[in-house]
N, C-alpha and C positions, 0 to 999 in steps of 0.2 A: 875722816881721812887719817891715815897713819902718820905718826911723827917721823920726820926725816932727821937723821943725825949725820953731821959732816965733820971732817977733821979740821978743815981750814975755814973756820967761821968768819975770819977777817976778810977773806977774799970773796964773800958772797954779796950780791946786790939784789935788791928787791925789784921785781919787774911786774908789769901789769899784763893781764890776759883777758880774753873774752870768753863768754860761755860757750860759743861755738868751738873754740880751740880746746876747751876742757872736754866737751862732748866727744870731739874727734879723738883725743888722746885716750879717753876712757874706752871708747869703742875699739881702738887699735889694741890696747893692752889686753882687752878681753879676748880678742881674736888671735893673739900671738901665742903660739905653742912652742916651748923650748924643751927638747928631749936630749938625753945623754945616751950615747951609744959608743961603747968601747973607749970611753974617756973623752970623746968629742961631743961638743954641744951643738945641736942642730936646731935651727929656727925655722918655723913654718907659720905662715899667716893663713888663718882659716877662712878668709873671705873669698 
């Protein structure tokens, strides 16, 4: 997994998650398509 860099490190808290949530987020991010048209960002979910 890639490293995440944040500006306000003091405001971060550690949370827990489950493998099902991680699988859902990975599937969602793979299906999300963001395009730029005339300076506007358009989102489309490919599911």
